[in-house]
C-alpha positions in Angstrom: 0.3 0.0 -0.2 2.5 2.5 0.9 4.4 1.8 -2.2 1.3 2.5 -4.5 1.0 5.8 -2.5 4.2 7.0 -3.3 3.7 6.1 -7.2 0.4 7.7 -7.2 2.2 10.9 -5.2 5.8 11.1 -5.3 6.1 14.2 -3.2 4.2 12.3 -0.1 7.5 10.5 0.9 9.7 13.4 1.3 6.9 14.7 3.2 6.8 11.9 5.4 10.9 11.8 5.3 10.5 16.0 6.2 7.7 15.1 9.0 9.6 12.5 11.0 13.0 11.7 9.9 15.0 14.8 9.5 15.7 17.1 12.7 17.9 13.7 13.2 19.3 12.1 16.5 19.5 14.0 19.7 16.7 16.8 18.8 14.0 17.4 21.8 10.8 14.8 21.0 7.4 16.2 20.9 4.6 14.9 20.8 1.1 16.8 18.5 -2.0 17.3 20.1 -4.2 18.9 17.8 -6.6 17.1 15.5 -6.2 16.0 12.2 -8.2 18.2 9.5 -8.2 18.5 5.9 -7.4 22.0 4.3 -8.4 22.1 0.9 -8.5 19.6 -1.2 -8.1 20.7 -4.6 -7.8 24.1 -6.5 -10.6 22.9 -9.0 -13.6 24.0 -6.3 -11.5 27.2 -5.9 -13.9 30.1 -7.4 -10.4 32.3 -8.7 -7.2 30.1 -7.9 -4.3 31.9 -7.1 0.0 31.7 -7.4 2.4 31.8 -5.1 6.0 32.2 -6.0 9.1 33.3 -4.6 12.6 32.4 -4.0 14.6 30.0 -1.5 17.5 31.6 0.6 18.9 31.1 3.7 21.9 32.8 5.5 24.9 30.2 7.2 26.2 31.3 10.3 28.7 32.7 8.7 26.8 34.9 7.0 27.1 33.6 3.6 23.9 33.5 2.0 22.8 30.3 -0.1 20.5 29.2 -2.8 17.7 26.2 -2.4 18.6 25.3 -6.1 17.4 22.2 -7.0 15.5 21.1 -3.6 11.8 20.0 -3.1 9.8 23.0 -1.6 6.3 22.5 0.2 3.0 24.1 0.6 1.1 23.1 3.3 -2.3 24.6 4.3 -2.7 26.4 7.8 -4.7 24.0 9.8 -4.5 23.7 14.0 -2.6 20.4 13.0 -0.3 21.5 10.6 0.1 25.1 13.1 1.3 22.9 15.8 3.6 20.9 13.8 5.4 24.2 12.1 6.0 25.8 15.5 7.4 22.7 17.0 8.9 21.2 13.9 10.2 23.3 11.3 10.7 26.7 13.6 11.9 25.2 17.3 13.4 21.9 15.2 11.9 19.2 17.2 11.3 15.7 16.7 7.7 15.1 16.2 6.6 11.9 17.9 4.2 9.7 16.0 3.0 12.3 12.9 -0.1 10.1 11.2 0.3 10.3 7.8 -3.6 11.4 6.7 -2.0 14.5 8.8 -1.2 17.0 5.8 -3.8 15.6 2.9 -3.9 18.5 1.2 0.1 19.4 1.1 1.9 20.0 -2.4 5.6 19.3 -3.3 6.9 21.5 -5.5 10.7 21.5 -7.3 13.4 25.2 -7.1 15.0 25.6 -9.8 18.6 25.7 -10.5 18.0 29.8 -9.6 16.2 29.3 -6.3 12.8 29.8 -7.6 9.9 28.1 -7.3 5.7 28.6 -8.1 2.6 26.7 -7.0 -0.2 27.6 -9.7 -3.9 27.1 -8.7 -3.6 27.5 -5.2 -7.1 27.9 -3.2 -7.3 31.1 -1.5 -6.4 31.3 2.5 -3.1 30.5 4.7 -0.8 28.4 3.8 2.9 27.3 5.3 5.8 27.3 3.0 8.7 24.9 3.6 12.1 24.0 2.4 15.3 21.5 3.6 18.2 23.8 2.3 21.6 21.1 1.8 24.7 22.4 1.4 28.5 21.9 2.3 30.7 23.3 4.4 34.1 22.6 6.2 34.3 21.6 9.5 36.7 24.3 10.6 37.7 27.9 9.1 40.5 30.2 9.7 40.6 33.7 7.9 40.0 32.5 4.5 41.2 28.9 4.3 39.2 26.0 5.1 40.5 22.9 7.4 38.6 19.5 7.7 36.4 17.1 6.3 33.4 19.0 4.7 30.3 18.3 6.5 26.6 18.4 5.2 24.6 21.2 6.7 20.5 21.2 6.6 18.7 24.0 7.1 14.8 24.9 7.0 14.0 27.3 4.7 10.2 28.4 5.8 7.2 30.8 5.5 3.6 31.5 6.0 1.9 33.3 3.7 -2.3 34.7 3.5 -3.1 34.5 -0.4 -6.6 36.0 -1.7 -8.5 35.2 -5.1 -6.7 35.7 -7.7 -3.9 37.1 -6.2 -0.1 36.5 -7.3 2.5 36.7 -4.1 6.2 36.6 -4.5 7.4 35.7 -1.2 11.1 34.8 0.2 10.8 31.4 1.6 14.0 31.7 4.4 16.3 31.4 7.4 18.7 33.6 8.9 21.2 32.1 10.9 20.0 30.9 14.8 
């Protein structure tokens, strides 16, 4: 059954991994309490669908700006369940315990191009969260302009929230400054 769901909805596996696996070991664990509720299922029923477009970038601890190029970005309706998940997992970096795969039935996944740009068309009016994992390699340590040690893979969650009206087109920056 899981295989057939991932074939029908290819972004579902990636979203499931982000929901439960990516925060990594050692992260605080949080149990979600909000009831599961569905967001807008389809833009086909929307009176006048809107467009959300933008750019994904992060700023590293060293102040370097990195693009979210060639990543996957997620558009998630802001339900009570999604809001709790967003606050604890994406913003605070807590690992979520027992995430229910039915919790985000109307989440959409889309590609981020080589320039760090993305676009979601035919979006029903409402409130949404955007989230994207940006991966980059950095040196173990640096002295002046010289890098030393093996390069490690860093993962930073870029995010934004947006409210969109019918027929509106929004250009938004999905980002994350250093902690």
